[in-house]
C-alpha positions in Angstrom: 58.1 -7.2 -35.2 56.3 -4.9 -33.3 55.7 -4.6 -29.3 52.2 -6.1 -29.7 54.1 -9.2 -31.5 56.0 -9.6 -28.0 54.8 -12.1 -25.5 53.9 -9.3 -22.8 54.2 -11.7 -19.7 57.7 -13.0 -20.8 59.0 -9.4 -21.6 57.9 -8.1 -18.1 59.6 -11.3 -16.4 62.8 -10.8 -18.1 62.5 -7.0 -17.2 62.0 -7.6 -13.7 64.7 -10.4 -13.3 67.3 -7.6 -14.9 66.2 -5.0 -12.3 66.5 -7.3 -9.1 70.7 -7.7 -9.3 70.5 -3.7 -9.6 68.1 -2.6 -7.2 68.8 -4.8 -4.4 72.6 -4.7 -4.6 74.5 -4.8 -1.3 71.5 -5.9 0.6 71.6 -8.7 3.2 70.3 -10.4 6.1 71.8 -7.5 8.1 70.1 -4.8 6.3 67.3 -3.1 7.9 63.7 -3.8 6.9 62.8 -0.6 5.9 65.6 -0.3 3.2 64.1 -3.6 2.0 60.9 -1.9 1.6 62.0 1.2 0.1 63.8 -0.8 -2.8 60.7 -3.1 -3.0 58.7 0.3 -3.5 61.2 1.8 -5.8 60.8 -1.6 -7.9 57.0 -1.6 -8.0 57.2 2.1 -9.1 59.7 1.1 -12.2 57.9 -2.1 -13.2 54.3 -0.6 -12.9 55.5 2.2 -15.1 57.2 -0.3 -17.6 54.2 -2.7 -17.7 51.6 0.1 -18.5 53.9 1.4 -21.3 54.1 -2.1 -22.7 50.5 -2.7 -22.2 49.8 0.2 -24.4 51.1 -1.8 -27.3 52.5 -0.2 -30.5 51.3 3.2 -29.7 51.8 5.2 -26.4 49.5 8.0 -25.9 48.3 10.2 -23.0 45.9 7.2 -22.0 49.3 5.8 -20.4 49.3 8.1 -17.3 46.1 6.5 -15.6 47.4 3.1 -16.6 50.6 4.0 -15.0 48.9 4.7 -11.6 47.0 1.3 -11.9 49.9 -0.7 -12.6 52.1 0.8 -10.0 49.5 0.3 -7.3 49.0 -3.2 -8.3 52.9 -3.7 -8.2 53.1 -1.9 -4.8 50.5 -4.0 -3.3 51.9 -7.3 -4.8 55.6 -6.5 -3.6 54.1 -5.5 -0.2 52.4 -8.9 0.2 55.6 -10.4 -0.8 57.9 -8.6 1.5 55.5 -8.9 4.2 56.0 -12.4 4.1 59.8 -12.0 4.3 60.2 -9.0 6.8 57.1 -9.6 9.2 57.5 -11.2 12.7 57.5 -14.7 11.4 59.1 -13.7 7.8 62.2 -15.7 6.7 64.5 -12.7 6.9 63.3 -11.8 10.3 64.5 -15.4 11.5 68.0 -15.0 10.3 
């Protein structure tokens, strides 16, 4: 079996779920929004790097570096959108 044989979407989902308990451990409704955003940014950085490497398939070469930038930026944008809904003035965490 090779990396190219794997279901990339499933792999990324499983890795993402495994990171959440580690990255967000100890955070709750009383945690300051900037801490949530910092953890979200770290999550985006880690997931972006992992996705870039996984997308390279069976051989990871120097072409991974621009892909890391692209994947990390996409993850950060996606997470910022999601956390904006949680932490904004009308966000569910803001209402607690």
